[in-house]
Backbone as CSV, one residue per row, in Angstrom:
resi,resn,N_x,N_y,N_z,CA_x,CA_y,CA_z,C_x,C_y,C_z
1,MET,14.873,-7.237,12.966,14.242,-7.624,11.700,12.915,-8.321,11.983
2,SER,11.901,-8.036,11.197,10.596,-8.655,11.389,10.576,-10.062,10.801
3,VAL,9.552,-10.832,11.197,9.377,-12.169,10.634,9.233,-12.073,9.121
4,ARG,8.458,-11.104,8.677,8.254,-10.928,7.239,9.578,-10.679,6.523
5,GLU,10.379,-9.763,7.030,11.650,-9.446,6.384,12.599,-10.638,6.392
6,GLU,12.665,-11.319,7.525,13.557,-12.470,7.647,13.233,-13.529,6.605
7,PHE,11.946,-13.868,6.508,11.590,-14.981,5.636,11.388,-14.570,4.182
8,ASP,11.202,-13.293,3.935,11.277,-12.819,2.551,12.681,-13.064,2.006
9,GLU,13.679,-12.806,2.845,15.068,-13.053,2.441,15.303,-14.540,2.190
10,TRP,14.762,-15.373,3.089,14.920,-16.819,2.923,14.298,-17.271,1.605
11,ALA,13.112,-16.755,1.309,12.399,-17.187,0.107,13.130,-16.767,-1.163
12,THR,13.602,-15.537,-1.198,14.268,-15.054,-2.400,15.608,-15.744,-2.633
13,SER,16.187,-16.287,-1.562,17.472,-16.989,-1.701,17.297,-18.491,-1.911
14,GLY,16.028,-18.953,-1.972,15.763,-20.365,-2.229,15.796,-21.260,-1.001
15,ARG,15.850,-20.668,0.182,15.940,-21.479,1.394,14.611,-22.150,1.745
16,ASP,13.525,-21.736,1.083,12.249,-22.397,1.348,12.306,-23.868,0.941
17,LYS,12.936,-24.155,-0.165,13.074,-25.543,-0.608,14.011,-26.326,0.310
18,GLY,15.021,-25.662,0.825,15.926,-26.330,1.751,15.209,-26.722,3.030
19,MET,14.340,-25.833,3.526,13.559,-26.156,4.720,12.641,-27.337,4.452
20,GLU,12.024,-27.333,3.287,11.130,-28.438,2.926,11.862,-29.768,2.963
21,GLU,13.053,-29.828,2.407,13.818,-31.075,2.365,14.171,-31.561,3.763
22,ARG,14.552,-30.635,4.637,14.940,-31.023,6.004,13.724,-31.436,6.827
23,HIS,12.650,-30.674,6.718,11.467,-30.934,7.542,10.729,-32.192,7.118
24,TRP,10.829,-32.537,5.852,10.065,-33.670,5.337,10.419,-34.978,6.036
25,HIS,11.641,-35.095,6.545,12.086,-36.331,7.204,11.129,-36.756,8.309
26,THR,10.653,-35.784,9.088,9.733,-36.108,10.179,8.312,-35.658,9.883
27,ALA,8.163,-34.613,9.079,6.824,-34.096,8.772,5.942,-35.159,8.131
28,LYS,6.511,-35.979,7.263,5.689,-36.956,6.551,5.053,-37.957,7.510
29,HIS,5.743,-38.269,8.610,5.190,-39.217,9.578,4.049,-38.576,10.366
30,ALA,4.211,-37.305,10.719,3.145,-36.600,11.430,1.942,-36.373,10.522
31,LEU,2.173,-35.999,9.289,1.081,-35.781,8.331,0.270,-37.051,8.115
32,ALA,0.953,-38.194,8.121,0.267,-39.472,7.911,-0.701,-39.776,9.047
33,ARG,-0.460,-39.220,10.219,-1.326,-39.457,11.370,-2.588,-38.594,11.350
34,MET,-2.560,-37.510,10.620,-3.676,-36.570,10.678,-4.969,-37.230,10.191
35,PRO,-6.071,-37.077,10.932,-7.339,-37.725,10.562,-8.098,-36.937,9.508
36,VAL,-7.409,-36.604,8.443,-8.019,-35.824,7.360,-8.859,-36.744,6.485
37,GLU,-10.101,-36.362,6.269,-10.999,-37.127,5.422,-11.211,-36.380,4.110
38,PRO,-11.609,-37.093,3.055,-11.827,-36.430,1.765,-12.751,-35.216,1.908
39,GLY,-12.292,-34.100,1.357,-13.088,-32.883,1.392,-12.831,-31.975,2.576
40,ASP,-12.064,-32.428,3.567,-11.789,-31.595,4.737,-10.999,-30.343,4.349
41,VAL,-11.260,-29.266,5.092,-10.559,-28.002,4.884,-9.385,-27.934,5.860
42,VAL,-8.204,-27.639,5.332,-6.986,-27.651,6.146,-6.262,-26.315,6.019
43,LEU,-5.793,-25.816,7.155,-4.944,-24.626,7.176,-3.522,-25.046,7.505
44,ASP,-2.590,-24.667,6.643,-1.163,-24.896,6.855,-0.585,-23.582,7.361
45,LEU,-0.343,-23.522,8.668,0.045,-22.273,9.327,1.563,-22.119,9.317
46,GLY,2.030,-21.070,8.638,3.466,-20.908,8.443,3.922,-21.873,7.372
47,CYS,3.276,-21.789,6.218,3.356,-22.846,5.196,4.689,-22.954,4.481
48,GLY,5.504,-21.888,4.490,6.759,-21.971,3.755,6.519,-22.285,2.291
49,SER,7.124,-23.337,1.804,6.988,-23.715,0.393,5.651,-24.379,0.093
50,GLY,4.858,-24.678,1.117,3.538,-25.265,0.906,3.518,-26.764,0.724
51,TYR,4.613,-27.424,1.047,4.713,-28.864,0.788,3.689,-29.681,1.573
52,ALA,3.372,-29.268,2.798,2.480,-30.063,3.649,1.063,-30.108,3.074
53,GLY,0.555,-28.962,2.677,-0.786,-28.926,2.114,-0.889,-29.730,0.836
54,ARG,0.116,-29.632,0.007,0.099,-30.399,-1.243,0.148,-31.895,-0.950
55,ALA,0.893,-32.278,0.079,0.966,-33.693,0.442,-0.386,-34.208,0.925
56,LEU,-1.109,-33.403,1.683,-2.424,-33.819,2.169,-3.435,-33.933,1.033
57,ARG,-3.278,-33.114,0.034,-4.135,-33.244,-1.156,-3.831,-34.557,-1.876
58,ASP,-2.563,-34.869,-1.997,-2.150,-36.046,-2.755,-2.440,-37.350,-2.026
59,THR,-2.269,-37.372,-0.708,-2.348,-38.629,0.035,-3.676,-38.866,0.741
60,LYS,-4.401,-37.794,1.075,-5.642,-37.951,1.843,-6.851,-37.329,1.161
61,ASP,-6.671,-36.815,-0.047,-7.777,-36.216,-0.790,-8.445,-35.103,0.007
62,ALA,-7.619,-34.318,0.718,-8.158,-33.168,1.443,-8.856,-32.247,0.463
63,GLY,-9.808,-31.480,0.976,-10.533,-30.547,0.124,-9.739,-29.274,-0.069
64,ARG,-10.264,-28.184,0.387,-9.584,-26.911,0.252,-8.391,-26.823,1.195
65,ILE,-7.240,-26.403,0.667,-6.044,-26.192,1.463,-5.709,-24.710,1.452
66,TYR,-5.572,-24.145,2.631,-5.119,-22.769,2.753,-3.727,-22.774,3.374
67,GLY,-2.785,-22.158,2.690,-1.457,-21.990,3.248,-1.289,-20.536,3.652
68,LEU,-0.957,-20.305,4.909,-0.765,-18.933,5.387,0.671,-18.743,5.833
69,ASP,1.257,-17.637,5.399,2.619,-17.321,5.810,2.722,-15.820,6.033
70,GLY,3.595,-15.433,6.936,3.808,-14.014,7.189,4.679,-13.351,6.146
71,SER,5.277,-14.154,5.282,6.182,-13.644,4.256,5.514,-13.654,2.885
72,PRO,5.334,-12.494,2.254,4.758,-12.466,0.901,5.571,-13.279,-0.101
73,GLU,6.890,-13.265,0.047,7.735,-14.002,-0.895,7.562,-15.508,-0.720
74,MET,7.404,-15.965,0.527,7.152,-17.383,0.764,5.837,-17.797,0.121
75,ALA,4.788,-16.995,0.346,3.480,-17.310,-0.219,3.527,-17.290,-1.747
76,ARG,4.267,-16.355,-2.305,4.387,-16.261,-3.768,5.115,-17.492,-4.320
77,ASN,6.184,-17.887,-3.664,6.899,-19.085,-4.102,6.003,-20.313,-4.026
78,ALA,5.308,-20.467,-2.899,4.454,-21.640,-2.702,3.400,-21.731,-3.800
79,ALA,2.812,-20.605,-4.148,1.789,-20.592,-5.197,2.364,-21.021,-6.546
80,SER,3.638,-20.731,-6.763,4.260,-21.081,-8.040,4.593,-22.562,-8.143
81,TYR,4.527,-23.289,-7.011,4.883,-24.700,-7.003,3.692,-25.625,-7.268
82,THR,2.509,-25.065,-7.478,1.344,-25.908,-7.714,0.393,-25.260,-8.706
83,GLU,-0.349,-26.105,-9.430,-1.410,-25.628,-10.315,-2.763,-26.137,-9.838
84,ASP,-2.793,-26.679,-8.630,-4.010,-27.226,-8.046,-4.931,-26.085,-7.603
85,GLY,-6.100,-26.006,-8.189,-7.037,-24.944,-7.866,-7.618,-25.017,-6.470
86,GLN,-7.451,-26.149,-5.798,-7.957,-26.311,-4.440,-6.942,-25.876,-3.381
87,VAL,-5.785,-25.445,-3.831,-4.731,-25.007,-2.918,-4.497,-23.520,-3.130
88,GLY,-4.600,-22.750,-2.056,-4.384,-21.310,-2.156,-3.512,-20.804,-1.033
89,TYR,-2.827,-19.684,-1.264,-1.898,-19.145,-0.286,-2.218,-17.684,0.010
90,VAL,-2.135,-17.346,1.285,-2.412,-15.988,1.720,-1.313,-15.511,2.656
91,VAL,-1.143,-14.208,2.713,-0.206,-13.591,3.643,-1.017,-13.136,4.841
92,GLY,-0.586,-13.513,6.037,-1.360,-13.159,7.212,-0.545,-13.154,8.483
93,ASP,-1.186,-12.688,9.538,-0.568,-12.582,10.849,-1.071,-13.706,11.740
94,PHE,-0.176,-14.345,12.458,-0.554,-15.464,13.323,-1.500,-15.040,14.437
95,GLY,-1.526,-13.761,14.758,-2.368,-13.291,15.845,-3.757,-12.890,15.419
96,SER,-4.007,-12.881,14.128,-5.331,-12.503,13.605,-5.546,-13.258,12.302
97,LEU,-5.956,-14.514,12.424,-6.074,-15.378,11.247,-7.333,-15.023,10.451
98,PRO,-7.203,-14.849,9.139,-8.306,-14.359,8.307,-9.301,-15.452,7.906
99,PHE,-9.843,-16.140,8.919,-10.804,-17.208,8.664,-11.941,-17.100,9.666
100,ALA,-13.128,-17.515,9.233,-14.309,-17.425,10.080,-14.287,-18.472,11.187
101,GLU,-15.039,-18.221,12.226,-15.182,-19.169,13.323,-15.752,-20.488,12.809
102,ASN,-15.208,-21.590,13.304,-15.668,-22.937,12.930,-15.622,-23.181,11.425
103,SER,-14.554,-22.733,10.775,-14.464,-22.865,9.318,-13.392,-23.830,8.840
104,ILE,-12.555,-24.328,9.760,-11.407,-25.164,9.393,-11.504,-26.512,10.108
105,ASP,-11.261,-27.597,9.375,-11.295,-28.935,9.980,-10.000,-29.296,10.689
106,HIS,-8.869,-28.894,10.112,-7.580,-29.253,10.697,-6.576,-28.135,10.444
107,VAL,-5.709,-27.925,11.424,-4.608,-26.973,11.278,-3.299,-27.742,11.433
108,TRP,-2.385,-27.468,10.535,-1.052,-28.055,10.572,-0.040,-26.930,10.693
109,SER,1.001,-27.136,11.506,2.088,-26.162,11.578,3.385,-26.895,11.864
110,MET,4.356,-26.685,10.981,5.662,-27.340,11.132,6.755,-26.286,11.199
111,GLU,7.471,-26.234,12.310,8.602,-25.324,12.470,8.207,-23.876,12.223
112,ALA,7.031,-23.486,12.715,6.563,-22.118,12.502,5.907,-21.529,13.740
113,PHE,5.277,-22.360,14.551,4.494,-21.856,15.676,5.314,-20.968,16.609
114,TYR,6.568,-21.320,16.818,7.382,-20.572,17.779,7.786,-19.193,17.276
115,TYR,7.441,-18.860,16.032,7.686,-17.507,15.527,6.533,-16.558,15.848
116,ALA,5.440,-17.061,16.381,4.303,-16.221,16.715,4.708,-15.165,17.734
117,ALA,4.311,-13.915,17.500,4.640,-12.846,18.436,4.023,-13.116,19.798
118,ASP,2.824,-13.672,19.814,2.140,-14.051,21.048,1.544,-15.434,20.824
119,PRO,2.255,-16.498,21.219,1.778,-17.857,20.941,0.435,-18.170,21.593
120,HIS,0.144,-17.578,22.740,-1.145,-17.815,23.391,-2.277,-17.239,22.539
121,GLU,-2.037,-16.068,21.988,-3.023,-15.441,21.097,-3.239,-16.289,19.848
122,THR,-2.163,-16.835,19.320,-2.270,-17.695,18.142,-3.096,-18.935,18.448
123,LEU,-2.888,-19.522,19.617,-3.680,-20.691,20.000,-5.158,-20.334,20.154
124,GLU,-5.448,-19.167,20.668,-6.832,-18.724,20.776,-7.469,-18.612,19.397
125,GLU,-6.698,-18.109,18.441,-7.191,-17.986,17.076,-7.433,-19.366,16.449
126,ILE,-6.534,-20.276,16.691,-6.691,-21.629,16.153,-7.935,-22.289,16.745
127,ALA,-8.120,-22.144,18.053,-9.299,-22.718,18.710,-10.583,-22.089,18.161
128,ARG,-10.531,-20.808,17.836,-11.707,-20.105,17.305,-12.141,-20.641,15.951
129,LEU,-11.193,-20.902,15.078,-11.556,-21.268,13.710,-11.760,-22.771,13.508
130,LEU,-11.313,-23.598,14.467,-11.493,-25.045,14.315,-12.952,-25.449,14.518
131,ARG,-13.418,-26.356,13.674,-14.741,-26.939,13.841,-14.714,-27.952,14.989
132,PRO,-15.862,-28.265,15.576,-15.887,-29.270,16.650,-15.222,-30.570,16.205
133,GLY,-14.313,-31.069,17.037,-13.584,-32.284,16.689,-12.396,-32.046,15.785
134,GLY,-12.170,-30.793,15.386,-11.027,-30.475,14.528,-9.720,-30.603,15.284
135,THR,-8.632,-30.735,14.567,-7.338,-30.969,15.199,-6.307,-29.917,14.838
136,PHE,-5.374,-29.719,15.761,-4.206,-28.881,15.515,-2.975,-29.742,15.720
137,TYR,-2.240,-29.982,14.628,-0.998,-30.741,14.668,0.156,-29.747,14.654
138,CYS,0.831,-29.643,15.788,1.906,-28.665,15.959,3.234,-29.388,16.093
139,ALA,4.107,-29.227,15.118,5.395,-29.921,15.088,6.532,-28.902,15.182
140,VAL,7.439,-29.114,16.131,8.559,-28.190,16.323,9.844,-28.965,16.619
141,ASN,10.934,-28.442,16.126,12.252,-28.966,16.484,12.927,-28.082,17.528
142,TYR,12.472,-26.838,17.619,13.014,-25.878,18.580,12.141,-25.912,19.833
143,TYR,12.617,-26.612,20.856,11.861,-26.699,22.105,12.847,-26.974,23.248
144,GLU,12.394,-26.778,24.466,13.290,-26.740,25.615,14.099,-28.024,25.795
145,GLU,13.448,-29.175,25.712,14.164,-30.428,25.956,15.252,-30.698,24.912
146,ASN,15.071,-30.185,23.721,16.075,-30.373,22.670,17.197,-29.356,22.862
147,VAL,18.150,-29.700,23.722,19.224,-28.774,24.069,20.051,-28.385,22.844
148,HIS,20.045,-29.218,21.832,20.833,-28.928,20.633,20.193,-27.845,19.771
149,SER,18.961,-27.474,20.080,18.288,-26.431,19.309,18.452,-25.052,19.932
150,HIS,18.910,-24.974,21.159,18.920,-23.706,21.880,19.734,-22.628,21.178
151,GLU,20.785,-23.008,20.527,21.659,-22.029,19.876,21.046,-21.432,18.616
152,TRP,19.934,-22.000,18.136,19.325,-21.491,16.905,18.926,-20.029,17.037
153,GLN,18.508,-19.618,18.239,18.106,-18.233,18.431,19.237,-17.262,18.101
154,ASP,20.476,-17.705,18.305,21.622,-16.834,18.028,21.818,-16.597,16.541
155,ASN,21.195,-17.431,15.706,21.422,-17.351,14.263,20.280,-16.695,13.500
156,ILE,19.295,-16.143,14.226,18.152,-15.527,13.566,17.754,-14.286,14.353
157,ASP,17.343,-13.246,13.646,17.016,-11.982,14.299,15.611,-11.956,14.878
158,VAL,14.782,-12.914,14.511,13.408,-12.975,14.995,13.371,-13.663,16.352
159,GLU,12.639,-13.080,17.298,12.516,-13.683,18.623,11.651,-14.933,18.543
160,MET,12.138,-16.045,19.117,11.407,-17.302,19.079,10.987,-17.717,20.489
161,THR,9.892,-18.457,20.568,9.393,-18.972,21.839,9.872,-20.402,22.025
162,ARG,10.580,-20.661,23.129,11.086,-22.007,23.395,10.359,-22.594,24.598
163,TRP,9.272,-23.314,24.312,8.512,-23.975,25.367,9.010,-25.389,25.569
164,ASP,8.692,-25.959,26.745,8.942,-27.374,26.962,7.645,-28.144,26.716
165,ARG,7.714,-29.445,26.862,6.552,-30.292,26.560,5.344,-29.910,27.416
166,ASP,5.578,-29.686,28.709,4.484,-29.334,29.608,3.850,-28.009,29.226
167,GLN,4.668,-27.050,28.839,4.127,-25.740,28.475,3.238,-25.827,27.232
168,TYR,3.610,-26.679,26.291,2.752,-26.869,25.120,1.399,-27.443,25.541
169,ARG,1.426,-28.468,26.380,0.167,-29.074,26.801,-0.700,-28.086,27.587
170,GLU,-0.065,-27.355,28.492,-0.815,-26.394,29.303,-1.419,-25.290,28.445
171,ALA,-0.675,-24.804,27.471,-1.169,-23.722,26.614,-2.314,-24.196,25.726
172,PHE,-2.221,-25.425,25.223,-3.310,-25.978,24.420,-4.589,-26.064,25.265
173,ARG,-4.446,-26.603,26.457,-5.615,-26.795,27.320,-6.214,-25.466,27.764
174,ALA,-5.371,-24.438,27.891,-5.849,-23.131,28.345,-6.834,-22.501,27.365
175,VAL,-6.756,-22.881,26.085,-7.688,-22.332,25.089,-8.797,-23.327,24.751
176,GLY,-8.857,-24.422,25.502,-9.932,-25.380,25.307,-9.629,-26.545,24.400
177,LEU,-8.383,-26.686,23.970,-8.007,-27.814,23.119,-7.565,-28.985,24.000
178,SER,-8.173,-30.136,23.819,-7.716,-31.330,24.509,-6.432,-31.814,23.864
179,VAL,-5.502,-32.305,24.657,-4.245,-32.822,24.108,-4.425,-34.313,23.860
180,ALA,-4.554,-34.673,22.595,-4.801,-36.070,22.229,-3.535,-36.899,22.274
181,GLU,-2.415,-36.277,21.929,-1.139,-36.985,21.973,0.006,-35.991,21.950
182,GLN,1.138,-36.447,22.432,2.365,-35.664,22.371,3.528,-36.639,22.398
183,ASP,4.351,-36.598,21.361,5.512,-37.482,21.358,6.595,-36.935,20.451
184,ASN,7.714,-37.626,20.437,8.844,-37.230,19.601,8.938,-38.136,18.391
185,ILE,9.088,-37.524,17.233,9.255,-38.275,15.989,10.725,-38.204,15.598
186,PRO,11.448,-39.306,15.682,12.872,-39.271,15.364,13.129,-39.071,13.880
187,ASP,14.247,-38.420,13.595,14.694,-38.261,12.214,15.676,-39.400,11.937
188,ARG,15.215,-40.385,11.181,16.047,-41.553,10.889,16.712,-41.466,9.514
189,GLU,16.500,-40.349,8.824,17.051,-40.228,7.475,18.352,-39.449,7.427
190,ILE,18.601,-38.625,8.437,19.887,-37.936,8.509,20.979,-38.976,8.735
191,ALA,21.955,-38.999,7.862,23.049,-39.962,7.996,23.988,-39.531,9.126
192,ILE,24.302,-40.463,9.998,25.201,-40.178,11.113,26.506,-40.933,10.880
193,PRO,27.612,-40.223,10.674,28.898,-40.866,10.373,29.394,-41.742,11.521
194,SER,30.398,-42.512,11.229,30.993,-43.373,12.255,31.743,-42.533,13.281
195,GLU,31.976,-43.118,14.437,32.658,-42.417,15.524,34.026,-41.891,15.090
196,ALA,34.681,-42.627,14.202,36.028,-42.240,13.770,36.055,-40.926,13.004
197,GLU,34.899,-40.494,12.473,34.856,-39.276,11.666,34.577,-38.018,12.478
198,PHE,34.380,-38.158,13.776,34.119,-37.002,14.637,35.423,-36.494,15.239
199,PRO,35.482,-35.184,15.561,34.416,-34.191,15.484,34.176,-33.706,14.056
200,LEU,32.924,-33.292,13.812,32.536,-32.692,12.541,32.456,-31.170,12.711
201,GLU,32.181,-30.493,11.629,32.072,-29.034,11.699,30.974,-28.611,12.678
202,ASP,29.849,-29.342,12.680,28.716,-28.960,13.524,28.546,-29.817,14.774
203,TRP,29.315,-30.891,14.869,29.135,-31.817,15.994,30.472,-32.250,16.564
204,ASP,30.590,-32.157,17.880,31.823,-32.593,18.543,31.845,-34.096,18.743
205,THR,30.680,-34.677,19.060,30.633,-36.107,19.328,29.490,-36.773,18.554
206,ARG,29.669,-38.046,18.301,28.614,-38.814,17.629,27.408,-38.961,18.548
207,GLU,27.669,-39.088,19.850,26.575,-39.252,20.811,25.611,-38.077,20.764
208,ALA,26.148,-36.870,20.636,25.303,-35.680,20.587,24.457,-35.663,19.327
209,MET,25.033,-36.062,18.220,24.299,-36.080,16.957,23.193,-37.139,16.987
210,VAL,23.500,-38.292,17.554,22.490,-39.342,17.690,21.347,-38.858,18.575
211,GLU,21.688,-38.209,19.669,20.657,-37.698,20.576,19.759,-36.697,19.871
212,ARG,20.366,-35.775,19.134,19.577,-34.735,18.442,18.582,-35.339,17.462
213,TYR,19.023,-36.235,16.606,18.169,-36.722,15.529,17.364,-37.966,15.882
214,ARG,17.944,-38.880,16.625,17.254,-40.135,16.904,16.403,-40.094,18.172
215,GLU,16.784,-39.260,19.129,16.011,-39.197,20.375,15.079,-37.987,20.407
216,TYR,15.609,-36.796,20.206,14.773,-35.601,20.306,13.920,-35.405,19.046
217,GLY,14.543,-35.405,17.894,13.778,-35.283,16.652,12.817,-34.109,16.680
218,THR,11.580,-34.376,16.245,10.528,-33.366,16.201,9.511,-33.614,17.305
219,LEU,9.195,-32.582,18.066,8.154,-32.688,19.091,6.806,-32.402,18.441
220,LEU,5.903,-33.368,18.539,4.562,-33.219,17.977,3.544,-33.161,19.110
221,THR,2.753,-32.096,19.126,1.661,-31.956,20.085,0.366,-31.844,19.289
222,VAL,-0.617,-32.656,19.641,-1.883,-32.692,18.903,-3.019,-32.225,19.807
223,GLY,-3.687,-31.163,19.384,-4.836,-30.649,20.110,-6.117,-30.930,19.363
224,VAL,-7.201,-31.158,20.115,-8.509,-31.454,19.515,-9.537,-30.462,20.059
225,ALA,-10.297,-29.849,19.156,-11.327,-28.894,19.558,-12.543,-29.620,20.126
226,PRO,-13.192,-29.049,21.142,-14.369,-29.695,21.732,-15.567,-29.683,20.779
């Protein structure tokens, strides 16, 4: 199944809103760090429901927001969630982004980058369209150190890229992006039951659940264009 087909199904079944609710726990902390100034142009890569771009409009007075998704249904849903004329959604391929060179101030991507058919090509595209000093905020929960995420590939037909922290830094630098920061943002909003309530349907031990949400959380890698 293609990325488009997979996420068209997710969108039509309402799972776009479910992703937004889960991702927001850590996404809001990463979004707050972005050095977006009033009027800046932002690309939300793999936008899903479009929540990130709308948040940047509301909290940082970002200028034009472009949300790009490989799924027409995702983009259609996202467009229906806003009446803001400065926010627009397009269907596109991560390997050939429909934006001019040096046209974007910041790129945001949450839980989407690893779906790129060729992540190195996607990074080259991001580096191409970023203006000097522009940033790429890449947030993922599916990565090598997070052992609790490894089984996710078994539950989706789309091939995903599972890099470790070093591979993210090396790939960013290979396309000319300086790595300004890289850290883990813990999810402190997921409720973790008492030890007496384990095992749960999805967790055998409380220790594993604590590790997944409080220690691994979301891996954020920030690249800066020269």
